[in-house]
C-alpha positions as MATLAB code, in Angstrom:
seq = 'XXXXXXXXXXXXXXXXXXXXXXXXXXXXXXXXXXXXXXXXXXXXXXXXXXXXXXXXXXXXXXXXXXXXXXXXXXXXXXXXX';
ca = [
       0.000    0.000    0.000;
       2.043    2.913   -1.196;
      -0.364    5.400    0.379;
       0.274    4.019    3.863;
       3.932    4.310    4.888;
       5.215    1.626    7.235;
       3.554   -1.310    5.484;
       5.288   -3.716    3.156;
       2.250   -5.736    2.139;
      -1.404   -6.056    3.085;
      -4.076   -8.506    1.962;
      -7.509   -9.453    3.171;
      -9.745  -12.485    3.578;
     -13.475  -12.867    3.967;
     -14.677  -14.065    7.361;
     -18.101  -14.733    8.844;
     -19.537  -11.803   10.777;
     -22.427  -12.168   13.230;
     -24.100   -8.903   12.253;
     -23.041   -8.137    8.665;
     -22.880  -11.730    7.419;
     -19.379  -11.258    6.031;
     -16.486   -9.261    7.385;
     -12.940   -8.444    6.331;
      -9.875   -9.803    8.122;
      -6.742   -8.004    6.968;
      -3.205   -9.339    7.287;
      -0.648   -6.541    7.358;
       3.133   -6.992    7.275;
       4.908   -3.992    8.748;
       8.079   -2.512    7.294;
      11.215   -3.108    9.301;
      11.337   -0.762   12.275;
       7.614    0.088   12.125;
       5.467   -0.556   15.185;
       1.789   -1.494   15.167;
       0.053    1.465   16.785;
      -3.517    2.724   17.011;
      -2.433    5.659   14.817;
      -1.168    3.308   12.082;
      -4.403    1.302   12.264;
      -6.422    4.519   11.866;
      -4.260    5.612    8.931;
      -4.691    2.214    7.239;
      -8.474    2.362    7.743;
      -8.567    5.934    6.392;
      -6.581    4.953    3.283;
      -8.932    2.026    2.601;
     -12.012    4.185    3.217;
     -10.785    6.974    0.904;
      -9.386    4.805   -1.920;
     -11.892    1.922   -1.958;
     -14.867    2.796    0.229;
     -16.145    2.356    3.768;
     -17.495   -1.107    2.932;
     -13.882   -2.331    2.555;
     -12.519   -1.140    5.915;
     -11.247   -4.241    7.743;
     -13.139   -5.441   10.786;
      -9.934   -6.986   12.126;
      -6.294   -6.209   11.385;
      -3.706   -8.898   12.080;
      -0.227   -7.407   12.346;
       1.708  -10.311   10.832;
       5.475  -10.824   11.076;
       5.428  -12.269    7.550;
       3.040  -13.638    4.971;
       1.326  -16.840    6.129;
       1.534  -19.600    3.570;
       0.442  -23.154    3.068;
      -2.754  -25.011    2.349;
      -4.424  -24.123    5.661;
      -4.031  -20.395    5.024;
      -5.279  -20.697    1.436;
      -8.338  -22.671    2.551;
      -9.030  -20.150    5.300;
      -8.881  -17.270    2.820;
     -11.121  -19.033    0.320;
     -13.717  -20.490    2.660;
     -13.441  -18.616    5.964;
     -13.530  -20.356    9.304;
];
């Protein structure tokens, strides 16, 4: 996300949501030396809201040390929990 300094990569998966039916779970890998802070979360949400729309703002952000891989992750992303 070039518009959000401090991130190296971000991607999202669909998850079940009790109220909305479907929610967005975002995995975010921070750039080296960047800390996960409430300010960074707000900036990420603002970038998503302004560039895509409020419907795409993640319900949950997982600050990941690196990109998860493997069959389990792919199944989770495709089919949710």
